N, C-alpha and C positions, 0 to 999 in steps of 0.2 A: 844418472838419468832417472827421473821419477817414472812411476808406472804410466801416468798420463802422457809424458813426453815420449816414452818408449812406444806406447800404443799409437800415438800420432805419427811417429817415425816409421813404424811398421806399416801403417795405413798408407803413408806416402810412398813407400817402396812398392806395395801391391798396386797402387794406382799408377805408378811408373810402369810396372809390368804390363798393365792393360793398355796404357797409351803406346808403349813400345810395340806390343803385338799388333794393335790396330794400325799403327803407322807403317808396319812392315808386312801385313798380311796380303797386300797386293803384290808382294815380291818385287816391288820397284821402289827404291829408296830415293825420293826427290831431294833436291837441295833445300827446300823449305823444311822437310822433315829432319834433315841433318842439322839445320839451324835450331830447330825446336829442341833436339837432343842436346846440342851444345849449350843452349840457354839453361836447360835443366841442370846439366853437369856443372856449369859455372857456379851455381849456388852452393855446391858442396865442397868440403875440404878434400885434400888428397886421399885420405883413407876411405872416405865415403865414395869418391870418384872411382877408386879401385873396386870397391864393392859393386857399384853400379855397372862397371864394365864387365865384371864377372857375371852379374845378373843378365846383361845383354847377351853374353855368350850362352848362358843357359836358355834364354828366350829364343835365340837363334836356333838352338837345338830343337826346341818345340816347333818353331816355324818350319824347320827342315823336314819334319815328319808329315807335313801336309795339313790341309785345312780341317780334316776331321779331328786330328789331335789338337789343333788350335781351338776348335769349337769346344772340345771337352775341357781344355784348360781354362778358357774364358767362362764357361758355364760353372766350373768348379770355383773359380775365384769369385764370381758374382754371387753365387750361393753363400759362400763363406762371409761375404760382406753384407748380405741382405739385412741381417738384424743388428749389425754393428754400426751402421751409419743411418742417420735419419733421412727423411724424404727431401729436405732442403739440400743436404749434402749430396744425395743421389742426383738430384736435378743439376747441381753445380758441376759434378763430375761428368754427367752425361753431356752437358754443354761443352766442357773441355774436350771430351772425346769427339764430339761433333766437329769442333774446331780442328782437331788433329786430322780427322777424315777429310776436311775441306782444304787442308794445307796445299795439296797438289792440284787443287781445282777440279778434281775428278773424284767421283764416288765409285770405287771398285766394288763389285758384288761381294767380295769377302769382307770388306770394311762394313758394308751395310748389314751383312749377315751377323757379324760379331756385335755390332751396335744393337741390332734387334734382339740378340740373346740377352745382352745387358738390360735392355728395356723390359723384356718379358720377365726376367728373373727379379727385377726390382719393381715390377708392376707400374711402369711408367710408359707414357706415350712416346713413340719414336721421334716424331717431329722432322724426320728426313724423308 
């Protein structure tokens, strides 16, 4: 795997982490959110699916610690990505995260809070 391929792969994993946390921070897992995760998992081979399932276990651990830990986690990730992705990519990912938030047709206060953290860290307008 080339350095660019590896960087893209790692970025994709981190963005999966954010999407997973946002979709579960309301502590209610809707059928639409399950479909979203299934669609993501389908594009990976078995080894990568196993890695993602291990990541979800880690992320569930973060979620189990409460919203303050979740906020720290999202803030840390967003800061680490801030200078690694350009503004167009930030906007595209924020749009994806907005779609994740809207999957269950309700905006939970935790989802909005995490989305706002991402927007603030990336110096983007919320739009929600």
